[in-house]
Residue, then its C-alpha position, 0 to 999 in steps of 0.5 A: m268874493k267872486n264879485g270881488k275877483s270879477k271886479l278885480n279881473k275887469a279892473t285889470l283887464a281894462k288897465y291891460l287893454f289901455i296899456v296895449a292900446i297906448i303902445a300899439y300905435p308906436v309899435f304899428q308905426f315903428f314896424i311900418f316906417y322903419v322895419y317894412s321900409n328899410l326891409n322893402n329897400v333891402l329887397l329892392a337890391f335883388k329886384g328888377m323894375r319894369t316900365d309899368g312900375s312893377t317889380f320882379w326878382v332877379g337875384f344877384k343880378n344887380f350886384k354883378t352889373v354894378l361890380a363888373g360895369t363900366e361904373t366899378e371905378l366910380i364906385l371905388i372912388c365913392l367908397k374912398n371918398n367916404v372912408k376919408i369923410f368918416m376919418y375926418t369926422w372922427f379924427i378931426g371934427m370931433p376933437v375940434n368940436i369938443l374943444y370949441g365947446y369947452y371954449v364956449y363953455k368957459k366963456r372965453f374971449c368973443s366965445g358968444l361971437a364964435r357961437v353966433i357965428f357957428m350957429f348961423p347955418s342951423m338958423i336958416s335953411g340948408v338949401v339957402m346955406a348951401m347956395l350962400f357958401m357956393k356963392l362965397v366960394e365961386v364969387g367972393l373968394p376970387s373977387l377978394f384975392r383978385g383985390f390982392g393981385f391974384d388975378k388967376f385964383p382958381n374956383l375951388l368947387r370946380s377944381g378936382n384938386t379942391a373940390f373934395g376939400v372944400q366939401v369936407f371943410y363945409m361938412l366940418w363947418l356945419g358940425f360945429a353947430s351940433s357941437i354947441i348944443i351937445y358939448s357945451n350943454a353936456m359941460n354946463s350939466i356938470d355939478e359946480s361941486i364936482i368942478e370945485a373938487g377937482e380944483i382943490d385935488g388938482 
């Protein structure tokens, strides 16, 4: 019995050691690359930096400098724009994405072509896509409208009245690619029997 118990204990110990060894590496990565890096980012808000790259504690001095400095108005504008983007994303982007995912799921007219068009931004580099969009807005659209007689068509990205709206449009357009993957795939995963039962029940 003692030998059997000893073997059992050794086998159990080896199993637990194997489990610990498998789990230890991702847990270690989590603490180093997520917990430590984010904690360090928070602590940097309470530190100053010397010319040699070393840091020292300054308490809430950085917050006072930002909130009481000349950049306060700029910070308020940034916060206002962030709230606007959040509202546009949730109350315009998400409903439109769901409807578009449903349109693709039902395979309506030109849904395949629309799928390719809206997946195009995710097929190429983000930097290249941004450059193409900038050229389209800054050069392509003015040239197009000049052909129709609008000689004073503004540069939408350089106009203070339209630059933010163009950026929001670009962000929402890029979001359509994720709707194809998330919403249409989620709808395709619905069992046919459930859909048939819903059609029968009305």
